[in-house]
KEPAGU-829755 format. One record per residue (C-alpha): x, y, z; residue in one letter. Coordinates in steps of 0.1 Angstrom, whole numbers. Example, Ala and Ser with C-alpha at 12.3 -4.5 7.8 and 13.67 -1.06 7.14 Angstrom:
+-------+-------+-------+-----+
!     X !     Y !     Z ! res !
+-------+-------+-------+-----+
!   123 !   -45 !    78 !   a !
!   137 !   -11 !    71 !   s !
+-------+-------+-------+-----+
***
This chain:
+-------+-------+-------+-----+
!     X !     Y !     Z ! res !
+-------+-------+-------+-----+
!     0 !     1 !     0 !   m !
!    31 !    22 !    -1 !   e !
!    28 !    36 !   -36 !   n !
!    -8 !    51 !   -33 !   l !
!   -16 !    86 !   -42 !   s !
!   -27 !   106 !   -14 !   e !
!   -62 !   111 !   -28 !   e !
!   -67 !    73 !   -34 !   v !
!   -54 !    65 !     1 !   r !
!   -79 !    89 !    16 !   v !
!  -106 !    74 !    -7 !   f !
!   -99 !    39 !     4 !   l !
!   -98 !    48 !    40 !   e !
!  -133 !    63 !    37 !   q !
!  -144 !    33 !    16 !   f !
!  -133 !    10 !    44 !   e !
!  -150 !    31 !    71 !   a !
!  -182 !    33 !    52 !   n !
!  -183 !    -5 !    47 !   t !
!  -179 !   -10 !    83 !   n !
!  -202 !    18 !    97 !   v !
!  -212 !    42 !    70 !   g !
!  -248 !    50 !    60 !   s !
!  -260 !    38 !    27 !   p !
!  -260 !    74 !    16 !   e !
!  -223 !    78 !    25 !   e !
!  -214 !    47 !     5 !   i !
!  -233 !    57 !   -25 !   v !
!  -214 !    90 !   -27 !   t !
!  -183 !    70 !   -36 !   q !
!  -198 !    56 !   -67 !   f !
!  -206 !    71 !  -100 !   a !
!  -243 !    79 !  -107 !   d !
!  -242 !    46 !  -130 !   v !
!  -213 !    22 !  -126 !   f !
!  -204 !   -13 !  -137 !   m !
!  -205 !   -43 !  -114 !   v !
!  -188 !   -75 !  -125 !   a !
!  -184 !  -109 !  -109 !   d !
!  -179 !  -145 !  -120 !   p !
!  -216 !  -144 !  -134 !   s !
!  -210 !  -114 !  -157 !   g !
!  -212 !   -77 !  -158 !   a !
!  -241 !   -52 !  -154 !   r !
!  -246 !   -15 !  -152 !   a !
!  -261 !    -3 !  -117 !   v !
!  -277 !    30 !  -110 !   p !
!  -266 !    43 !   -76 !   s !
!  -303 !    44 !   -66 !   s !
!  -303 !     5 !   -70 !   v !
!  -271 !     3 !   -49 !   l !
!  -287 !    25 !   -22 !   l !
!  -316 !    -1 !   -19 !   m !
!  -293 !   -31 !   -19 !   a !
!  -269 !   -19 !     8 !   i !
!  -294 !   -26 !    37 !   p !
!  -298 !   -61 !    23 !   q !
!  -261 !   -68 !    22 !   r !
!  -258 !   -56 !    57 !   r !
!  -286 !   -79 !    68 !   k !
!  -266 !  -109 !    52 !   l !
!  -235 !  -100 !    70 !   f !
!  -253 !   -95 !   103 !   e !
!  -269 !  -129 !    98 !   r !
!  -234 !  -146 !    91 !   v !
!  -218 !  -126 !   120 !   a !
!  -193 !  -105 !   100 !   r !
!  -178 !   -81 !   124 !   s !
!  -153 !   -58 !   105 !   v !
!  -138 !   -56 !    70 !   t !
!  -104 !   -43 !    65 !   t !
!   -82 !   -36 !    35 !   l !
!   -52 !   -59 !    36 !   a !
!   -36 !   -50 !     3 !   s !
!   -39 !   -26 !   -27 !   v !
!   -20 !   -21 !   -60 !   e !
!   -26 !    11 !   -78 !   q !
!   -20 !    16 !  -116 !   t !
!   -26 !    49 !  -132 !   r !
!   -44 !    45 !  -164 !   l !
!   -42 !    81 !  -174 !   d !
!   -49 !   115 !  -158 !   e !
!   -86 !   107 !  -150 !   r !
!   -86 !    69 !  -144 !   y !
!   -69 !    47 !  -118 !   v !
!   -71 !     8 !  -115 !   l !
!   -69 !    -7 !   -80 !   l !
!   -64 !   -43 !   -73 !   k !
!   -73 !   -50 !   -37 !   t !
!   -77 !   -77 !   -12 !   e !
!  -101 !   -73 !    18 !   w !
!  -102 !   -94 !    50 !   l !
!  -137 !   -98 !    64 !   v !
!  -137 !  -111 !   100 !   k !
!  -164 !  -134 !   109 !   f !
!  -173 !  -144 !   146 !   d !
!  -177 !  -182 !   147 !   r !
!  -188 !  -180 !   184 !   g !
!  -170 !  -192 !   215 !   n !
!  -145 !  -164 !   211 !   g !
!  -134 !  -178 !   176 !   r !
!  -132 !  -158 !   146 !   s !
!  -123 !  -165 !   109 !   e !
!  -109 !  -142 !    83 !   d !
!  -122 !  -144 !    48 !   l !
!  -100 !  -128 !    20 !   a !
!  -120 !  -113 !    -9 !   l !
!  -103 !   -98 !   -40 !   r !
!  -119 !   -70 !   -59 !   s !
!  -107 !   -47 !   -86 !   t !
!  -119 !   -10 !   -90 !   f !
!  -117 !    15 !  -116 !   v !
!  -119 !    49 !  -102 !   l !
!  -126 !    81 !  -121 !   y !
!  -113 !   116 !  -109 !   r !
!  -142 !   140 !  -114 !   s !
!  -149 !   176 !  -102 !   v !
!  -170 !   159 !   -75 !   d !
!  -140 !   138 !   -64 !   g !
!  -132 !   102 !   -70 !   i !
!  -160 !    79 !   -80 !   k !
!  -161 !    41 !   -85 !   i !
!  -170 !    35 !  -122 !   v !
!  -161 !    -4 !  -121 !   l !
!  -164 !   -27 !   -92 !   y !
!  -152 !   -62 !  -101 !   l !
!  -158 !   -90 !   -74 !   h !
!  -133 !  -119 !   -83 !   h !
!  -153 !  -143 !   -63 !   q !
!  -191 !  -150 !   -59 !   d !
!  -196 !  -140 !   -23 !   l !
!  -227 !  -161 !   -17 !   m !
!  -208 !  -193 !   -30 !   s !
!  -177 !  -185 !    -8 !   v !
!  -200 !  -180 !    23 !   l !
!  -217 !  -214 !    15 !   r !
!  -184 !  -232 !     9 !   d !
!  -169 !  -218 !    42 !   r !
!  -201 !  -229 !    61 !   g !
!  -214 !  -194 !    69 !   f !
!  -246 !  -201 !    50 !   l !
!  -268 !  -232 !    44 !   l !
!  -265 !  -244 !     8 !   s !
!  -302 !  -234 !     1 !   d !
!  -299 !  -199 !    16 !   t !
!  -302 !  -172 !    -9 !   a !
+-------+-------+-------+-----+
***
Protein backbone atom coordinates (compact mmCIF):
# COMPACT_ATOMS: atom_id res chain seq x y z
CA UNK A 1 0.00 0.00 0.00
CA UNK A 2 3.07 2.20 -0.18
CA UNK A 3 2.75 3.66 -3.68
CA UNK A 4 -0.77 5.01 -3.35
CA UNK A 5 -1.49 8.59 -4.23
CA UNK A 6 -2.76 10.59 -1.27
CA UNK A 7 -6.22 11.05 -2.79
CA UNK A 8 -6.60 7.31 -3.41
CA UNK A 9 -5.38 6.48 0.11
CA UNK A 10 -7.97 8.86 1.60
CA UNK A 11 -10.66 7.43 -0.71
CA UNK A 12 -9.88 3.86 0.39
CA UNK A 13 -9.81 4.81 4.07
CA UNK A 14 -13.27 6.32 3.65
CA UNK A 15 -14.45 3.28 1.66
CA UNK A 16 -13.28 0.95 4.45
CA UNK A 17 -14.96 3.11 7.11
CA UNK A 18 -18.18 3.28 5.09
CA UNK A 19 -18.12 -0.48 4.58
CA UNK A 20 -18.03 -1.00 8.32
CA UNK A 21 -20.18 1.79 9.74
CA UNK A 22 -21.19 4.21 7.00
CA UNK A 23 -24.76 4.95 6.08
CA UNK A 24 -26.03 3.77 2.69
CA UNK A 25 -26.08 7.41 1.59
CA UNK A 26 -22.40 7.83 2.51
CA UNK A 27 -21.46 4.66 0.66
CA UNK A 28 -23.30 5.70 -2.51
CA UNK A 29 -21.38 8.99 -2.68
CA UNK A 30 -18.25 6.99 -3.55
CA UNK A 31 -19.84 5.54 -6.70
CA UNK A 32 -20.64 7.13 -10.04
CA UNK A 33 -24.33 7.73 -10.74
CA UNK A 34 -24.20 4.62 -12.95
CA UNK A 35 -21.33 2.17 -12.54
CA UNK A 36 -20.43 -1.34 -13.68
CA UNK A 37 -20.47 -4.30 -11.34
CA UNK A 38 -18.80 -7.48 -12.53
CA UNK A 39 -18.40 -10.88 -10.91
CA UNK A 40 -18.00 -14.48 -12.08
CA UNK A 41 -21.59 -14.41 -13.41
CA UNK A 42 -21.04 -11.40 -15.70
CA UNK A 43 -21.26 -7.63 -15.75
CA UNK A 44 -24.10 -5.18 -15.42
CA UNK A 45 -24.67 -1.45 -15.18
CA UNK A 46 -26.03 -0.38 -11.80
CA UNK A 47 -27.63 2.97 -11.02
CA UNK A 48 -26.57 4.35 -7.65
CA UNK A 49 -30.28 4.39 -6.66
CA UNK A 50 -30.30 0.57 -6.92
CA UNK A 51 -27.11 0.37 -4.86
CA UNK A 52 -28.75 2.54 -2.21
CA UNK A 53 -31.58 -0.01 -1.89
CA UNK A 54 -29.21 -3.02 -1.93
CA UNK A 55 -26.87 -1.87 0.86
CA UNK A 56 -29.32 -2.60 3.72
CA UNK A 57 -29.87 -6.13 2.32
CA UNK A 58 -26.13 -6.77 2.18
CA UNK A 59 -25.78 -5.55 5.75
CA UNK A 60 -28.56 -7.91 6.87
CA UNK A 61 -26.73 -10.79 5.18
CA UNK A 62 -23.47 -9.91 6.93
CA UNK A 63 -25.25 -9.58 10.29
CA UNK A 64 -26.82 -13.01 9.75
CA UNK A 65 -23.41 -14.59 9.15
CA UNK A 66 -21.80 -12.64 12.03
CA UNK A 67 -19.42 -10.44 10.09
CA UNK A 68 -17.71 -8.07 12.48
CA UNK A 69 -15.29 -5.95 10.45
CA UNK A 70 -13.83 -5.57 6.97
CA UNK A 71 -10.28 -4.26 6.52
CA UNK A 72 -8.16 -3.50 3.50
CA UNK A 73 -5.28 -5.98 3.47
CA UNK A 74 -3.52 -4.96 0.27
CA UNK A 75 -3.86 -2.67 -2.70
CA UNK A 76 -1.96 -2.15 -5.94
CA UNK A 77 -2.56 1.11 -7.81
CA UNK A 78 -2.05 1.56 -11.55
CA UNK A 79 -2.55 4.97 -13.12
CA UNK A 80 -4.38 4.48 -16.41
CA UNK A 81 -4.35 8.15 -17.44
CA UNK A 82 -4.92 11.55 -15.83
CA UNK A 83 -8.54 10.67 -14.95
CA UNK A 84 -8.61 6.90 -14.33
CA UNK A 85 -6.93 4.68 -11.75
CA UNK A 86 -7.05 0.89 -11.47
CA UNK A 87 -6.91 -0.64 -8.00
CA UNK A 88 -6.38 -4.33 -7.29
CA UNK A 89 -7.41 -4.95 -3.69
CA UNK A 90 -7.71 -7.69 -1.12
CA UNK A 91 -10.07 -7.28 1.82
CA UNK A 92 -10.15 -9.34 5.00
CA UNK A 93 -13.63 -9.91 6.35
CA UNK A 94 -13.66 -11.11 9.96
CA UNK A 95 -16.49 -13.42 11.00
CA UNK A 96 -17.39 -14.37 14.55
CA UNK A 97 -17.63 -18.16 14.77
CA UNK A 98 -18.82 -18.02 18.40
CA UNK A 99 -17.07 -19.11 21.60
CA UNK A 100 -14.45 -16.42 21.08
CA UNK A 101 -13.39 -17.85 17.72
CA UNK A 102 -13.19 -15.75 14.59
CA UNK A 103 -12.30 -16.48 11.01
CA UNK A 104 -10.92 -14.18 8.33
CA UNK A 105 -12.13 -14.48 4.77
CA UNK A 106 -9.99 -12.88 2.03
CA UNK A 107 -11.95 -11.33 -0.82
CA UNK A 108 -10.32 -9.83 -3.90
CA UNK A 109 -11.79 -6.99 -5.91
CA UNK A 110 -10.68 -4.61 -8.61
CA UNK A 111 -11.88 -1.05 -8.96
CA UNK A 112 -11.62 1.50 -11.72
CA UNK A 113 -11.82 4.96 -10.22
CA UNK A 114 -12.62 8.17 -12.09
CA UNK A 115 -11.36 11.55 -10.94
CA UNK A 116 -14.25 13.97 -11.41
CA UNK A 117 -14.95 17.51 -10.25
CA UNK A 118 -16.97 15.87 -7.45
CA UNK A 119 -13.97 13.80 -6.33
CA UNK A 120 -13.05 10.18 -6.96
CA UNK A 121 -15.89 7.87 -7.98
CA UNK A 122 -16.02 4.12 -8.58
CA UNK A 123 -17.00 3.42 -12.20
CA UNK A 124 -16.19 -0.33 -12.17
CA UNK A 125 -16.36 -2.69 -9.20
CA UNK A 126 -15.18 -6.22 -10.04
CA UNK A 127 -15.71 -8.98 -7.45
CA UNK A 128 -13.34 -11.84 -8.26
CA UNK A 129 -15.32 -14.36 -6.24
CA UNK A 130 -19.03 -15.03 -5.92
CA UNK A 131 -19.67 -13.94 -2.33
CA UNK A 132 -22.67 -16.21 -1.75
CA UNK A 133 -20.78 -19.27 -3.00
CA UNK A 134 -17.77 -18.43 -0.83
CA UNK A 135 -20.00 -18.00 2.23
CA UNK A 136 -21.70 -21.34 1.54
CA UNK A 137 -18.40 -23.13 0.89
CA UNK A 138 -16.97 -21.84 4.19
CA UNK A 139 -20.08 -22.90 6.12
CA UNK A 140 -21.44 -19.44 6.87
CA UNK A 141 -24.66 -20.08 4.92
CA UNK A 142 -26.73 -23.16 4.35
CA UNK A 143 -26.55 -24.36 0.74
CA UNK A 144 -30.20 -23.45 0.12
CA UNK A 145 -29.91 -19.91 1.57
CA UNK A 146 -30.13 -17.11 -0.95
